DSSP file (Angstrom, degrees, kcal/mol; ACC not computed):
  #  RESIDUE AA STRUCTURE BP1 BP2  ACC     N-H-->O    O-->H-N    N-H-->O    O-->H-N    TCO  KAPPA ALPHA  PHI   PSI    X-CA   Y-CA   Z-CA
    1    1 A M     >        0   0    0      0, 0.0     4,-2.3     0, 0.0     5,-0.2   0.000 360.0 360.0 360.0 -40.3   12.5    0.0   11.4
    2    2 A L  H  >  +     0   0    0      2,-0.2     4,-1.7     1,-0.2     5,-0.1   0.866 360.0  51.3 -65.2 -37.4   14.4   -1.4    8.3
    3    3 A A  H  > S+     0   0    0      2,-0.2     4,-1.8     1,-0.2    23,-0.2   0.926 110.2  50.0 -68.2 -43.8   11.9    0.1    5.9
    4    4 A R  H  > S+     0   0    0      1,-0.2     4,-2.2     2,-0.2    -2,-0.2   0.894 109.7  49.9 -63.8 -39.5   12.2    3.5    7.6
    5    5 A S  H  X S+     0   0    0     -4,-2.3     4,-2.6     1,-0.2    -1,-0.2   0.855 106.3  56.4 -66.2 -32.5   15.9    3.4    7.4
    6    6 A G  H  X S+     0   0    0     -4,-1.7     4,-2.1     2,-0.2    -2,-0.2   0.891 107.7  48.1 -61.1 -40.8   15.7    2.6    3.8
    7    7 A V  H  X S+     0   0    0     -4,-1.8     4,-2.4    15,-0.2    -2,-0.2   0.928 112.0  50.0 -62.7 -47.3   13.6    5.7    3.2
    8    8 A S  H  X S+     0   0    0     -4,-2.2     4,-2.5     1,-0.2    -2,-0.2   0.897 110.5  49.9 -59.3 -42.9   16.1    7.8    5.2
    9    9 A N  H  X S+     0   0    0     -4,-2.6     4,-1.7     1,-0.2    -1,-0.2   0.905 110.8  48.6 -64.8 -40.3   19.0    6.4    3.1
   10   10 A A  H  X>S+     0   0    0     -4,-2.1     5,-2.2     1,-0.2     4,-0.5   0.875 111.6  49.2 -68.4 -35.6   17.4    7.1   -0.1
   11   11 A L  H ><5S+     0   0    0     -4,-2.4     3,-0.8     3,-0.2    -2,-0.2   0.906 109.6  53.1 -66.9 -42.0   16.5   10.6    0.9
   12   12 A G  H 3<5S+     0   0    0     -4,-2.5    -2,-0.2     1,-0.2    -1,-0.2   0.840 114.4  41.2 -57.3 -37.1   20.2   11.1    2.1
   13   13 A K  H 3<5S-     0   0    0     -4,-1.7    -1,-0.2    -5,-0.1    -2,-0.2   0.473 106.5-127.6 -92.0  -4.2   21.5   10.0   -1.3
   14   14 A S  T <<5 +     0   0    0     -3,-0.8     2,-0.9    -4,-0.5    -3,-0.2   0.837  54.1 156.2  57.3  34.4   18.7   11.9   -3.2
   15   15 A D     >< -     0   0    0     -5,-2.2     4,-1.8    -6,-0.2    -1,-0.2  -0.791  23.8-174.6 -93.4  98.0   18.0    8.6   -5.0
   16   16 A V  H  > S+     0   0    0     -2,-0.9     4,-2.2     1,-0.2    -1,-0.2   0.894  81.7  52.0 -65.1 -40.9   14.3    9.0   -6.2
   17   17 A R  H  > S+     0   0    0      1,-0.2     4,-1.9     2,-0.2    -1,-0.2   0.913 111.6  45.6 -61.5 -42.1   14.1    5.4   -7.5
   18   18 A A  H  > S+     0   0    0      1,-0.2     4,-2.4     2,-0.2    -1,-0.2   0.835 109.3  57.1 -72.4 -28.0   15.3    3.9   -4.3
   19   19 A L  H  X S+     0   0    0     -4,-1.8     4,-2.6    -9,-0.2     5,-0.2   0.918 105.3  50.9 -62.9 -46.7   13.0    6.2   -2.4
   20   20 A G  H  X S+     0   0    0     -4,-2.2     4,-1.6     1,-0.2    -2,-0.2   0.896 112.8  45.6 -56.9 -45.0   10.0    4.8   -4.3
   21   21 A K  H  X S+     0   0    0     -4,-1.9     4,-2.0     2,-0.2    -1,-0.2   0.895 112.4  50.8 -64.6 -43.0   11.0    1.3   -3.6
   22   22 A A  H  X S+     0   0    0     -4,-2.4     4,-2.1     1,-0.2   -15,-0.2   0.865 109.3  50.3 -64.2 -39.5   11.7    2.0    0.1
   23   23 A E  H  X S+     0   0    0     -4,-2.6     4,-2.5     2,-0.2    -1,-0.2   0.855 107.6  54.8 -66.8 -34.3    8.3    3.7    0.5
   24   24 A T  H  X S+     0   0    0     -4,-1.6     4,-2.3    -5,-0.2    -2,-0.2   0.929 108.5  47.9 -63.9 -43.8    6.7    0.7   -1.1
   25   25 A V  H  X S+     0   0    0     -4,-2.0     4,-2.0     1,-0.2    -2,-0.2   0.914 111.9  51.4 -58.6 -43.1    8.4   -1.6    1.5
   26   26 A M  H  X S+     0   0    0     -4,-2.1     4,-1.8     1,-0.2    -1,-0.2   0.889 109.2  48.5 -63.6 -41.9    7.3    0.7    4.2
   27   27 A R  H  X S+     0   0    0     -4,-2.5     4,-1.9     2,-0.2    -1,-0.2   0.889 108.6  53.4 -66.4 -39.5    3.7    0.7    3.1
   28   28 A Q  H  X S+     0   0    0     -4,-2.3     4,-2.0     1,-0.2    -1,-0.2   0.852 106.5  55.1 -62.0 -35.8    3.6   -3.1    2.8
   29   29 A G  H  X S+     0   0    0     -4,-2.0     4,-2.2     2,-0.2    -1,-0.2   0.900 106.7  49.2 -62.5 -41.2    4.9   -3.3    6.4
   30   30 A L  H  X S+     0   0    0     -4,-1.8     4,-2.0     1,-0.2    -2,-0.2   0.898 108.4  52.9 -67.8 -36.6    2.0   -1.2    7.6
   31   31 A M  H  X S+     0   0    0     -4,-1.9     4,-1.9     1,-0.2    -1,-0.2   0.903 108.5  51.2 -66.3 -37.0   -0.4   -3.4    5.8
   32   32 A N  H  X S+     0   0    0     -4,-2.0     4,-2.7     1,-0.2     5,-0.2   0.924 107.3  54.0 -62.0 -42.9    1.1   -6.4    7.6
   33   33 A L  H  X S+     0   0    0     -4,-2.2     4,-2.3     1,-0.2    -2,-0.2   0.921 110.5  45.5 -55.9 -45.5    0.7   -4.6   10.9
   34   34 A F  H  X S+     0   0    0     -4,-2.0     4,-1.2     2,-0.2    -1,-0.2   0.828 110.4  53.9 -71.6 -32.1   -3.0   -4.1   10.2
   35   35 A A  H  X S+     0   0    0     -4,-1.9     4,-0.5     2,-0.2     3,-0.3   0.927 110.6  46.6 -66.6 -42.2   -3.5   -7.7    9.1
   36   36 A V  H >< S+     0   0    0     -4,-2.7     3,-1.5     1,-0.2    -2,-0.2   0.908 107.2  57.1 -65.5 -40.4   -2.0   -8.9   12.3
   37   37 A A  H >< S+     0   0    0     -4,-2.3     3,-2.3     1,-0.3     7,-0.3   0.800  91.7  73.3 -59.3 -28.8   -4.2   -6.5   14.3
   38   38 A E  H 3< S+     0   0    0     -4,-1.2    -1,-0.3    -3,-0.3    -2,-0.2   0.825  89.5  58.8 -51.7 -35.3   -7.2   -8.1   12.7
   39   39 A A  T << S+     0   0    0     -3,-1.5    -1,-0.3    -4,-0.5    -2,-0.2   0.555  98.9  64.9 -77.3  -7.1   -6.7  -11.2   14.8
   40   40 A Y    X>  -     0   0    0     -3,-2.3     4,-1.9    -4,-0.2     3,-0.5  -0.822  58.0-178.4-122.6  93.3   -7.0   -9.1   18.0
   41   41 A P  H 3> S+     0   0    0      0, 0.0     4,-1.8     0, 0.0    -1,-0.2   0.823  83.6  58.1 -62.5 -30.6  -10.5   -7.6   18.4
   42   42 A D  H 3> S+     0   0    0      1,-0.2     4,-0.9     2,-0.2    -2,-0.0   0.893 106.9  49.5 -65.0 -38.6   -9.5   -5.8   21.7
   43   43 A L  H X4 S+     0   0    0     -3,-0.5     3,-0.7     1,-0.2     6,-0.2   0.914 107.0  53.4 -68.9 -41.7   -6.8   -4.0   19.8
   44   44 A K  H 3< S+     0   0    0     -4,-1.9    -1,-0.2    -7,-0.3    -2,-0.2   0.895 111.2  47.4 -60.0 -38.3   -9.1   -3.0   16.9
   45   45 A A  H 3< S+     0   0    0     -4,-1.8    -1,-0.2    -5,-0.2    -2,-0.2   0.627  87.1 113.6 -81.5 -13.2  -11.5   -1.4   19.5
   46   46 A N    <X  -     0   0    0     -4,-0.9     4,-2.4    -3,-0.7     5,-0.2  -0.363  66.3-139.4 -61.7 131.3   -8.7    0.4   21.3
   47   47 A A  H  > S+     0   0    0      1,-0.2     4,-2.1     2,-0.2    -1,-0.1   0.874 103.0  53.0 -59.5 -38.1   -8.9    4.2   21.1
   48   48 A S  H  > S+     0   0    0      2,-0.2     4,-2.4     1,-0.2    -1,-0.2   0.918 109.7  47.8 -66.5 -41.3   -5.1    4.5   20.6
   49   49 A F  H  > S+     0   0    0     -6,-0.2     4,-2.7     2,-0.2    -2,-0.2   0.913 110.4  51.5 -61.8 -43.6   -5.1    2.0   17.7
   50   50 A Q  H  X S+     0   0    0     -4,-2.4     4,-2.2     1,-0.2    -1,-0.2   0.885 110.2  50.4 -62.7 -38.1   -8.1    3.8   16.1
   51   51 A S  H  X S+     0   0    0     -4,-2.1     4,-2.8    -5,-0.2    -1,-0.2   0.922 107.7  53.0 -64.4 -43.0   -6.1    7.0   16.4
   52   52 A L  H  X S+     0   0    0     -4,-2.4     4,-2.5     1,-0.2    -2,-0.2   0.909 108.0  51.1 -60.8 -41.2   -3.1    5.3   14.8
   53   53 A Q  H  X S+     0   0    0     -4,-2.7     4,-2.4     1,-0.2    -1,-0.2   0.947 111.7  47.5 -59.5 -45.8   -5.3    4.2   11.8
   54   54 A K  H  X S+     0   0    0     -4,-2.2     4,-2.0     1,-0.2    -2,-0.2   0.913 111.8  49.0 -61.5 -43.3   -6.5    7.7   11.4
   55   55 A R  H  X S+     0   0    0     -4,-2.8     4,-2.2     1,-0.2    -1,-0.2   0.869 110.7  50.9 -66.1 -36.9   -3.0    9.2   11.6
   56   56 A I  H  X S+     0   0    0     -4,-2.5     4,-2.7     2,-0.2     5,-0.2   0.915 108.4  52.5 -66.0 -41.6   -1.7    6.7    9.0
   57   57 A S  H  X S+     0   0    0     -4,-2.4     4,-1.9     1,-0.2    -2,-0.2   0.901 110.2  47.9 -58.0 -42.4   -4.5    7.6    6.7
   58   58 A Q  H  X S+     0   0    0     -4,-2.0     4,-2.3     2,-0.2    -1,-0.2   0.877 110.9  51.2 -64.7 -38.8   -3.6   11.2    6.9
   59   59 A L  H  X S+     0   0    0     -4,-2.2     4,-2.9     2,-0.2    -2,-0.2   0.900 107.8  51.4 -63.8 -42.4    0.0   10.5    6.3
   60   60 A E  H  X S+     0   0    0     -4,-2.7     4,-2.5     1,-0.2    -1,-0.2   0.902 110.2  50.3 -63.7 -39.8   -0.7    8.4    3.2
   61   61 A N  H  X S+     0   0    0     -4,-1.9     4,-2.3    -5,-0.2    -2,-0.2   0.932 111.5  48.0 -62.5 -43.3   -2.8   11.4    1.9
   62   62 A N  H  X S+     0   0    0     -4,-2.3     4,-2.6     2,-0.2    -2,-0.2   0.907 111.0  50.3 -63.5 -40.2    0.0   13.8    2.6
   63   63 A I  H  X S+     0   0    0     -4,-2.9     4,-2.9     2,-0.2     5,-0.2   0.939 110.5  50.1 -61.2 -45.1    2.6   11.4    0.9
   64   64 A A  H  X S+     0   0    0     -4,-2.5     4,-2.2     1,-0.2    -2,-0.2   0.907 111.5  48.5 -61.8 -41.9    0.3   11.2   -2.1
   65   65 A D  H  X S+     0   0    0     -4,-2.3     4,-2.4     2,-0.2    -1,-0.2   0.922 113.2  47.2 -60.6 -46.2    0.0   15.0   -2.3
   66   66 A R  H  X S+     0   0    0     -4,-2.6     4,-2.7     2,-0.2    -2,-0.2   0.869 111.0  51.6 -67.7 -38.2    3.8   15.4   -2.0
   67   67 A R  H  X S+     0   0    0     -4,-2.9     4,-2.6     2,-0.2    34,-0.2   0.929 111.1  48.0 -63.6 -44.3    4.4   12.8   -4.7
   68   68 A E  H  X S+     0   0    0     -4,-2.2     4,-2.0    -5,-0.2    -2,-0.2   0.918 112.3  49.4 -61.5 -44.3    2.0   14.6   -7.0
   69   69 A F  H  X S+     0   0    0     -4,-2.4     4,-2.3     2,-0.2    -2,-0.2   0.910 111.2  49.2 -59.4 -46.6    3.7   17.9   -6.2
   70   70 A Y  H  X S+     0   0    0     -4,-2.7     4,-2.7     1,-0.2    -2,-0.2   0.932 111.6  48.5 -63.2 -45.6    7.2   16.5   -6.9
   71   71 A N  H  X S+     0   0    0     -4,-2.6     4,-2.1     1,-0.2    -1,-0.2   0.852 111.5  50.3 -62.8 -34.5    6.1   14.9  -10.2
   72   72 A E  H  X S+     0   0    0     -4,-2.0     4,-2.6    -5,-0.2    -1,-0.2   0.920 110.8  48.4 -68.3 -42.6    4.5   18.1  -11.3
   73   73 A S  H  X S+     0   0    0     -4,-2.3     4,-2.5     2,-0.2    -2,-0.2   0.926 111.9  50.1 -65.2 -44.1    7.6   20.1  -10.5
   74   74 A V  H  X S+     0   0    0     -4,-2.7     4,-2.9     2,-0.2    24,-0.3   0.912 110.0  50.2 -55.7 -45.0    9.8   17.6  -12.3
   75   75 A N  H  X S+     0   0    0     -4,-2.1     4,-2.5     2,-0.2     5,-0.2   0.928 111.9  48.4 -67.1 -43.9    7.5   17.8  -15.4
   76   76 A L  H  X S+     0   0    0     -4,-2.6     4,-2.5     1,-0.2    -1,-0.2   0.912 113.4  46.9 -60.9 -41.2    7.7   21.6  -15.3
   77   77 A N  H  X S+     0   0    0     -4,-2.5     4,-2.4     2,-0.2    -2,-0.2   0.940 112.1  49.1 -62.8 -48.6   11.5   21.6  -15.0
   78   78 A N  H  < S+     0   0    0     -4,-2.9     4,-0.3     1,-0.2    -2,-0.2   0.873 114.5  45.9 -62.1 -38.7   11.9   19.0  -17.8
   79   79 A V  H >X S+     0   0    0     -4,-2.5     3,-1.6    -5,-0.2     4,-0.6   0.958 111.5  52.5 -68.5 -48.0    9.7   21.0  -20.1
   80   80 A R  H >< S+     0   0    0     -4,-2.5     3,-1.4     1,-0.3    -2,-0.2   0.888 104.3  54.9 -54.3 -44.4   11.4   24.3  -19.3
   81   81 A I  T 3< S+     0   0    0     -4,-2.4    -1,-0.3     1,-0.3    -2,-0.2   0.589 108.9  49.2 -75.4  -4.2   14.9   23.1  -20.0
   82   82 A E  T <4 S+     0   0    0     -3,-1.6     2,-0.3    -4,-0.3    -1,-0.3   0.490  97.7  85.1-105.1  -4.0   13.9   22.1  -23.4
   83   83 A Q  S <X S-     0   0    0     -3,-1.4     4,-2.3    -4,-0.6     3,-0.4  -0.750  86.7 -77.2-103.1 144.1   12.1   25.3  -24.5
   84   84 A F  T  4 S+     0   0    0     -2,-0.3    -2,-0.1     1,-0.3    -1,-0.0  -0.537 111.1  13.8 -68.0 138.2   13.6   28.4  -25.9
   85   85 A P  T >> S+     0   0    0      0, 0.0     3,-1.4     0, 0.0     4,-1.1  -0.985 125.4  56.5 -86.8  -7.3   15.2   30.5  -24.3
   86   86 A D  H 3> S+     0   0    0     -3,-0.4     4,-3.1     1,-0.3    -2,-0.2   0.801  97.0  65.9 -60.7 -28.6   15.6   28.3  -21.2
   87   87 A V  H 3X S+     0   0    0     -4,-2.3     4,-2.1     1,-0.2    -1,-0.3   0.834  98.6  54.3 -65.4 -28.2   17.3   25.6  -23.3
   88   88 A I  H <> S+     0   0    0     -3,-1.4     4,-2.3    -5,-0.2    -1,-0.2   0.951 112.7  41.5 -68.5 -48.6   20.3   28.0  -23.9
   89   89 A I  H  X S+     0   0    0     -4,-1.1     4,-2.4     1,-0.2     6,-0.2   0.915 115.4  51.0 -65.1 -42.5   20.7   28.6  -20.1
   90   90 A A  H  <>S+     0   0    0     -4,-3.1     5,-2.9     1,-0.2     4,-0.5   0.880 112.4  46.2 -64.2 -36.9   20.2   24.9  -19.4
   91   91 A S  H ><5S+     0   0    0     -4,-2.1     3,-0.7    -5,-0.2    -1,-0.2   0.923 112.0  51.3 -68.1 -44.8   22.8   23.9  -22.0
   92   92 A F  H 3<5S+     0   0    0     -4,-2.3    -2,-0.2     1,-0.3    -1,-0.2   0.911 119.5  34.5 -61.8 -45.4   25.3   26.5  -20.7
   93   93 A F  T 3<5S-     0   0    0     -4,-2.4    -1,-0.3    -5,-0.1    -2,-0.2   0.414 110.0-120.0 -89.9  -0.7   25.0   25.3  -17.1
   94   94 A N  T < 5 +     0   0    0     -3,-0.7    -3,-0.2    -4,-0.5     2,-0.2   0.898  44.8 178.9  59.8  42.7   24.5   21.7  -18.0
   95   95 A F      < -     0   0    0     -5,-2.9     2,-0.3    -6,-0.2    -1,-0.2  -0.565   8.3-162.5 -71.3 138.3   21.1   21.4  -16.3
   96   96 A K        -     0   0    0     -2,-0.2     2,-0.1     1,-0.0   -15,-0.0  -0.842  20.1-102.4-121.5 160.2   19.6   18.0  -16.8
   97   97 A G        -     0   0    0     -2,-0.3     2,-0.3   -19,-0.1   -22,-0.1  -0.348  35.3-126.1 -73.5 163.1   16.1   16.7  -16.4
   98   98 A F        -     0   0    0    -24,-0.3     2,-0.2    -2,-0.1   -20,-0.1  -0.784  19.5-107.9-111.2 157.3   15.0   14.8  -13.4
   99   99 A D        -     0   0    0     -2,-0.3     2,-0.1     1,-0.1   -25,-0.1  -0.575  33.4-116.8 -80.0 144.5   13.4   11.4  -13.1
  100  100 A L        -     0   0    0     -2,-0.2     2,-0.8     1,-0.1    -1,-0.1  -0.414  27.5-111.2 -70.4 154.3    9.7   11.1  -12.1
  101  101 A L        -     0   0    0    -34,-0.2     2,-0.4    -2,-0.1   -30,-0.1  -0.824  47.9-172.9 -85.9 111.6    8.9    9.3   -8.8
  102  102 A E        +     0   0    0     -2,-0.8     2,-0.3   -86,-0.1   -82,-0.0  -0.871  14.7 176.1-117.7 142.1    7.1    6.2  -10.1
  103  103 A F        -     0   0    0     -2,-0.4     2,-0.1   -79,-0.0   -82,-0.1  -0.934  38.0 -94.5-135.8 159.1    5.3    3.5   -8.3
  104  104 A E    >>  -     0   0    0     -2,-0.3     4,-1.5     1,-0.1     3,-1.0  -0.470  37.4-116.0 -72.5 147.0    3.4    0.4   -9.4
  105  105 A E  H 3> S+     0   0    0      1,-0.3     4,-1.3     2,-0.2    -1,-0.1   0.835 114.7  58.3 -51.1 -38.2   -0.4    0.8   -9.7
  106  106 A S  H 34 S+     0   0    0      1,-0.2    -1,-0.3     2,-0.2    -2,-0.0   0.830 106.4  48.6 -67.7 -30.3   -1.0   -1.6   -7.0
  107  107 A V  H <4 S+     0   0    0     -3,-1.0    -1,-0.2     1,-0.2    -2,-0.2   0.825 109.5  52.3 -74.4 -31.8    1.0    0.5   -4.5
  108  108 A L  H  < S+     0   0    0     -4,-1.5    -2,-0.2    -3,-0.1    -1,-0.2   0.731  85.8 107.2 -81.1 -20.6   -0.7    3.7   -5.5
  109  109 A A  S  < S-     0   0    0     -4,-1.3     2,-0.0     1,-0.1    -3,-0.0  -0.275  82.4-101.8 -58.5 137.7   -4.2    2.2   -4.9
  110  110 A D        -     0   0    0      1,-0.1     2,-0.6     2,-0.0    -1,-0.1  -0.360  33.3-136.8 -60.0 138.5   -6.1    3.4   -1.8
  111  111 A V        -     0   0    0     -3,-0.1     2,-1.0    -4,-0.1     3,-0.2  -0.903   5.3-144.9 -99.9 123.4   -5.9    1.0    1.0
  112  112 A S     >  -     0   0    0     -2,-0.6     4,-1.1     1,-0.2     3,-0.1  -0.757  16.7-178.7 -91.2 100.9   -9.2    0.4    2.9
  113  113 A I  H  > S+     0   0    0     -2,-1.0     4,-0.8     1,-0.2     3,-0.5   0.877  82.2  63.1 -62.8 -36.4   -8.1   -0.2    6.5
  114  114 A K  H >4 S+     0   0    0      1,-0.3     3,-1.5     2,-0.2     4,-0.4   0.915  98.5  54.6 -59.6 -42.0  -11.8   -0.6    7.4
  115  115 A E  H >4 S+     0   0    0      1,-0.3     3,-0.9     2,-0.2    -1,-0.3   0.839 101.3  59.1 -61.4 -33.1  -11.9   -3.7    5.1
  116  116 A L  H 3< S+     0   0    0     -4,-1.1    -1,-0.3    -3,-0.5    -2,-0.2   0.732 109.2  44.1 -68.6 -17.0   -9.0   -5.3    6.9
  117  117 A F  T <<        0   0    0     -3,-1.5    -1,-0.2    -4,-0.8    -2,-0.2   0.322 360.0 360.0-109.6   5.3  -11.0   -5.1   10.1
  118  118 A E    <         0   0    0     -3,-0.9    -1,-0.2    -4,-0.4    -2,-0.1   0.398 360.0 360.0 -99.9 360.0  -14.4   -6.4    8.9
C-alpha cells in the first residue's frame, strides 16, 4: 500500500526520479509476496494465485513498454529542442529538456516467477 501511494505521489508531482524509485520499491514488494507464497504449496497451486502471477507478468511487460516509450519521447524532445530551427522556438518559449526515466540494471532484469516456486 505504501509503495503504491509513493507511485501515486510521484505521478501527482510529475517527479520522474521519484517515480522510478517508487516503482522499484513496489516491484521489490511484489517479489517479497512471491517469496512468502513459496512456503505455501496450496497457494501456489491455487488458480486465483496463478491468475495473479499471470496478471503481474503482463503488467510488468506493459510498464517496461511504457518506460521505453517515455524515454524515446524524451530523447526525441531533447534532440529536437537543440536542432535548427526548433532551437529558436525552444529558446523563445524557454522549453527545456526532460530527464530520462532511469532504473538500476538489477531492477530492469526480468524476474522469473517460475523460479521462485520451484
